[in-house]
C-alpha positions as CSV (number, residue, x, y, z in Angstrom):
1,M,96.1,-70.6,105.4
2,P,92.7,-71.6,103.9
3,A,92.9,-72.5,100.2
4,A,91.3,-70.1,97.7
5,A,87.7,-70.9,96.8
6,T,87.4,-73.0,93.6
7,G,85.0,-72.2,90.8
8,S,82.7,-75.0,92.0
9,E,82.6,-73.5,95.5
10,R,81.8,-70.1,94.2
11,A,79.1,-71.3,91.8
12,P,76.3,-71.7,94.4
13,A,76.9,-68.2,95.8
14,L,76.9,-66.8,92.2
15,R,73.7,-68.6,91.4
16,W,72.1,-67.4,94.6
17,F,72.9,-63.8,93.7
18,A,71.8,-64.3,90.1
19,R,68.3,-65.4,91.2
20,P,65.7,-62.6,91.2
21,R,64.0,-64.0,94.4
22,S,67.2,-63.9,96.4
23,G,69.9,-61.7,94.9
24,G,67.4,-59.4,93.1
25,T,65.4,-58.8,96.3
26,L,68.6,-58.2,98.3
27,L,69.8,-55.6,95.7
28,L,66.4,-53.8,95.9
29,A,66.6,-53.8,99.7
30,V,70.1,-52.2,99.5
31,I,68.9,-49.6,97.0
32,V,65.9,-48.7,99.3
33,L,68.4,-48.4,102.2
34,L,70.9,-46.3,100.3
35,V,68.5,-43.9,98.4
36,P,68.0,-41.6,101.4
37,V,71.7,-40.8,101.3
38,A,71.1,-39.0,98.0
39,L,67.8,-37.3,98.9
40,P,68.6,-33.7,99.8
41,N,65.2,-32.5,101.0
42,N,61.6,-33.4,101.8
43,Y,60.5,-32.9,98.2
44,A,62.9,-35.6,97.1
45,Y,61.6,-37.9,99.8
46,D,58.1,-37.1,98.5
47,V,59.0,-38.2,94.9
48,A,60.7,-41.3,96.3
49,T,57.6,-42.2,98.2
50,Q,55.5,-41.8,95.1
51,V,57.9,-44.1,93.3
52,A,57.4,-46.8,95.9
53,L,53.6,-46.5,95.9
54,N,53.4,-46.5,92.1
55,A,55.7,-49.5,91.9
56,I,53.4,-51.5,94.2
57,V,50.5,-51.0,91.7
58,C,52.8,-51.8,88.7
59,V,54.1,-55.0,90.2
60,G,50.5,-56.2,90.6
61,L,49.5,-55.0,87.2
62,N,52.5,-56.7,85.7
63,L,51.4,-60.0,87.1
64,L,48.1,-59.6,85.3
65,I,49.5,-58.2,82.0
66,G,53.0,-59.5,81.7
67,Y,52.5,-63.0,83.2
68,A,48.8,-63.9,82.7
69,G,48.5,-62.0,79.4
70,Q,45.3,-60.2,80.5
71,I,45.1,-56.5,79.6
72,S,43.5,-54.0,82.0
73,L,42.8,-50.4,81.2
74,G,40.8,-49.6,84.3
75,H,43.2,-50.3,87.1
76,A,43.2,-46.7,88.2
77,G,39.6,-47.3,89.3
78,F,40.7,-49.9,91.8
79,F,43.5,-47.5,92.9
80,A,40.9,-44.7,93.6
81,L,38.4,-47.0,95.2
82,G,41.0,-48.1,97.7
83,G,41.7,-44.5,98.7
84,Y,38.0,-43.4,98.7
85,A,36.8,-46.5,100.7
86,S,39.4,-46.0,103.4
87,A,38.8,-42.2,103.5
88,I,35.0,-42.5,103.7
89,A,35.1,-45.2,106.4
90,A,37.6,-43.2,108.5
91,S,36.2,-39.7,108.1
92,R,32.5,-40.2,107.7
93,W,31.8,-43.4,109.6
94,G,34.5,-43.0,112.4
95,V,36.3,-46.3,111.6
96,P,39.9,-46.3,112.8
97,V,42.3,-45.9,109.9
98,W,44.3,-49.0,110.9
99,L,41.0,-50.9,110.3
100,S,39.6,-48.9,107.4
101,L,42.7,-49.4,105.2
102,P,42.8,-53.2,105.2
103,A,39.0,-53.3,105.0
104,S,39.0,-51.1,101.9
105,C,41.5,-53.4,100.3
106,A,39.4,-56.4,101.1
107,A,36.3,-54.7,99.7
108,V,38.0,-53.8,96.5
109,G,39.3,-57.4,96.2
110,L,35.8,-58.7,96.6
111,L,34.5,-56.3,94.0
112,A,37.3,-57.3,91.6
113,Y,36.4,-60.9,92.2
114,V,32.7,-60.3,91.4
115,L,33.4,-58.2,88.3
116,G,36.2,-60.4,87.1
117,R,34.1,-63.5,86.7
118,P,32.2,-62.3,83.7
119,T,34.8,-59.8,82.4
120,L,37.7,-62.2,82.2
121,R,35.7,-64.5,79.9
122,L,36.6,-61.9,77.2
123,K,39.9,-61.9,75.3
124,G,42.1,-59.4,73.4
125,H,40.6,-56.0,72.5
126,T,37.2,-56.9,73.9
127,L,38.8,-57.5,77.4
128,A,40.6,-54.2,77.1
129,M,37.3,-52.4,76.2
130,A,35.5,-54.1,79.1
131,T,38.2,-53.0,81.7
132,L,38.2,-49.5,80.2
133,G,34.4,-49.4,80.7
134,L,34.8,-50.5,84.4
135,G,37.3,-47.8,85.0
136,I,35.0,-45.1,83.4
137,I,32.0,-46.3,85.5
138,I,34.1,-46.0,88.7
139,S,35.3,-42.6,87.7
140,I,31.8,-41.3,86.9
141,A,30.4,-42.7,90.2
142,L,33.1,-41.0,92.2
143,T,32.5,-37.7,90.5
144,T,28.7,-37.7,90.7
145,E,28.2,-39.1,94.2
146,D,29.2,-35.7,95.7
147,R,27.4,-36.3,99.0
148,I,29.6,-39.2,99.8
149,T,32.8,-38.6,97.8
150,G,32.9,-34.8,97.6
151,G,32.3,-34.8,93.9
152,P,34.9,-33.4,91.4
153,D,36.5,-31.4,94.2
154,G,37.5,-34.5,96.1
155,M,37.6,-35.0,99.8
156,T,40.1,-34.6,102.7
157,V,41.5,-37.8,104.1
158,P,42.5,-38.3,107.8
159,P,46.1,-39.3,108.5
160,L,47.2,-42.9,109.1
161,V,47.1,-43.6,112.8
162,L,48.8,-46.6,114.3
163,F,48.6,-47.3,118.1
164,G,47.5,-43.8,118.7
165,W,50.4,-42.3,116.8
166,A,49.8,-40.3,113.5
167,V,52.1,-41.3,110.7
168,Q,53.2,-38.0,109.2
169,G,56.3,-36.6,107.4
170,E,57.9,-37.5,104.1
171,R,60.8,-39.4,105.6
172,L,58.7,-41.7,107.6
173,W,56.3,-42.4,104.7
174,Y,59.3,-43.2,102.5
175,W,60.3,-46.1,104.8
176,I,56.7,-47.3,104.9
177,G,56.5,-47.2,101.1
178,G,59.9,-48.8,100.7
179,G,59.1,-51.6,103.1
180,L,55.8,-52.4,101.5
181,L,57.4,-52.4,98.1
182,L,60.0,-55.0,99.2
183,A,57.2,-57.1,100.6
184,T,55.2,-56.8,97.4
185,V,58.2,-57.7,95.2
186,W,59.0,-60.7,97.5
187,L,55.4,-61.9,97.2
188,A,55.3,-61.5,93.4
189,L,58.6,-63.4,92.9
190,N,57.5,-66.2,95.2
191,L,54.2,-66.4,93.2
192,I,56.0,-66.5,89.9
193,D,58.3,-69.4,91.1
194,S,55.3,-71.4,92.4
195,P,53.0,-73.7,90.4
196,H,50.6,-70.9,90.2
197,G,53.2,-68.7,88.4
198,R,54.0,-71.5,86.0
199,A,50.3,-71.8,85.2
200,L,50.1,-68.1,84.6
201,R,53.0,-68.2,82.1
202,A,51.3,-71.2,80.4
203,L,48.1,-69.1,80.0
204,H,50.1,-66.3,78.5
205,G,51.8,-68.6,76.0
206,S,48.6,-70.4,74.9
207,E,45.4,-70.6,76.9
208,V,44.1,-73.5,74.8
209,A,47.3,-75.5,75.3
210,A,47.2,-74.7,79.1
211,Q,43.7,-76.0,79.4
212,T,44.5,-79.2,77.6
213,L,47.1,-79.7,80.4
214,G,44.4,-79.5,83.0
215,I,45.0,-75.8,84.0
216,D,41.8,-74.1,85.1
217,A,42.3,-70.9,83.1
218,A,39.3,-69.1,84.5
219,R,40.3,-69.7,88.1
220,F,43.9,-68.6,87.7
221,K,43.0,-65.5,85.7
222,L,40.4,-64.5,88.3
223,Q,42.9,-65.0,91.1
224,V,45.6,-62.8,89.6
225,F,43.1,-60.2,88.6
226,T,41.9,-60.0,92.2
227,L,45.4,-59.9,93.6
228,S,46.4,-57.0,91.3
229,A,43.3,-55.1,92.2
230,V,44.1,-55.5,96.0
231,L,47.6,-54.2,95.4
232,A,46.2,-51.2,93.5
233,A,43.7,-50.6,96.3
234,L,46.5,-50.8,98.9
235,A,48.6,-48.3,97.0
236,G,45.6,-46.0,96.5
237,A,44.7,-46.1,100.2
238,L,48.2,-45.3,101.3
239,T,48.5,-42.5,98.7
240,A,45.3,-41.0,100.0
241,H,46.3,-41.0,103.7
242,Y,49.8,-39.8,102.8
243,A,48.6,-36.9,100.7
244,G,45.6,-36.1,103.0
245,F,43.4,-35.5,99.9
246,I,42.0,-37.5,97.0
247,T,40.0,-36.6,93.9
248,P,38.3,-38.6,91.1
249,A,41.3,-37.9,88.9
250,K,42.9,-40.9,90.5
251,A,40.4,-43.1,88.7
252,S,40.8,-41.4,85.3
253,F,41.5,-43.3,82.1
254,L,44.8,-41.3,81.7
255,H,46.0,-42.6,85.1
256,S,45.2,-46.2,84.0
257,V,47.2,-45.6,80.8
258,E,50.1,-44.2,82.8
259,L,50.2,-47.4,84.9
260,V,50.2,-49.6,81.8
261,I,53.0,-47.5,80.2
262,M,55.1,-47.9,83.4
263,V,54.7,-51.7,83.1
264,V,55.6,-51.7,79.4
265,F,58.4,-49.2,79.8
266,G,60.2,-51.2,82.4
267,G,59.5,-54.6,80.8
268,M,56.5,-56.9,80.9
269,A,56.9,-60.3,82.6
270,S,59.6,-58.7,84.8
271,V,58.9,-57.8,88.4
272,F,61.9,-55.6,88.6
273,G,61.0,-54.1,85.2
274,A,57.7,-52.9,86.8
275,V,59.7,-51.2,89.6
276,V,62.1,-49.6,87.2
277,G,59.3,-48.4,84.9
278,A,57.4,-46.9,87.9
279,A,60.6,-45.2,89.1
280,A,61.6,-43.8,85.7
281,L,58.2,-42.5,84.7
282,T,57.5,-41.0,88.2
283,V,60.9,-39.2,88.4
284,L,61.2,-38.1,84.7
285,P,58.2,-35.7,84.7
286,Q,59.6,-34.0,87.8
287,V,63.0,-33.6,86.1
288,L,61.4,-32.2,82.9
289,T,59.5,-29.5,84.6
290,V,62.4,-27.1,84.0
291,L,61.6,-27.3,80.3
292,K,58.2,-25.7,80.9
293,D,56.3,-25.6,77.5
294,Y,58.5,-28.4,76.0
295,E,58.0,-30.8,78.9
296,M,55.5,-33.1,77.2
297,M,57.3,-33.0,73.9
298,V,60.6,-34.2,75.4
299,F,58.7,-36.7,77.6
300,G,57.1,-38.3,74.5
301,A,60.5,-38.3,72.7
302,V,62.1,-40.1,75.6
303,L,59.4,-42.7,75.5
304,V,59.7,-43.3,71.8
305,F,63.5,-43.4,71.9
306,T,63.5,-45.9,74.9
307,M,61.1,-48.3,73.2
308,V,63.1,-48.2,70.0
309,V,66.3,-49.0,71.9
310,F,64.7,-51.3,74.4
311,P,61.9,-53.0,72.5
312,E,61.1,-55.5,75.2
313,G,61.3,-52.9,78.0
314,I,64.4,-51.7,79.9
315,V,65.0,-54.6,82.3
316,P,64.4,-57.6,79.9
317,T,66.5,-56.0,77.1
318,V,69.4,-55.2,79.4
319,A,69.2,-58.7,80.9
320,K,69.2,-60.3,77.5
321,W,72.2,-58.1,76.5
322,W,74.0,-59.0,79.7
323,G,73.3,-62.7,79.2
324,S,74.7,-62.6,75.7
325,R,77.9,-61.1,77.0
């Protein structure tokens, strides 16, 4: 009979499961596969799909805020631009959706690159105000250009068509959202473990110290800003084609604040914290609808209580507690 595995033989396997890039991604994949078992109807699938799409935005935003230390209060603008660009190209210009969707993400990425060069020279509250201004400008433009965007009433969005087949139904969209979320998390974790990720963490710790070590702060900040904008545009375009409708409310300041709260709630500088925050704050309002007039009061109380108990966010605080055990 084979001998029992020794502690040294079990250690590599335990280390593999303990790493976020391997064990964490595997755990998330298992959760994505098992969640449908607990979903009773199409409404539950719809909420789960919204969780996945919001989490994609939050993972990108967490790279910018949590790892690079650059605040953004206008990310909802990139989210809405991704949806509107794909919708306009497909419905008004006749571009196939399978082409309009990636093209919209590329266009938003180019816009973020151009706008980020002067904007990211700012720091602290001035950077926050500048990104807030960008978001407001995008929201106003989408609202006033009614001949193109449909104005405050929004516009209808054609369904996603791949190889002549329309992607429709909550269950199918759940698997699309879950698969893209896994790909986004895997991309973010690999970026964090790369030299680029270490440079971002150095910038977050001290930009001056990072520059003395030869790190090009402007280049790294611009790259992560562009990447986070592309991920927001991707989620926005998918949301628009999934819902079949989009309005300028997707670019509102309140939506930007919701995205930032999701990142902080789950835990900054934690990829899985961004996923947990997006899941919790997407599902919680749906659960609290039974309280009617007291919904927002209870929602605010939950946020305050959670941040008191988990001051660094849910995932980092739990991880620290588990490590001390």
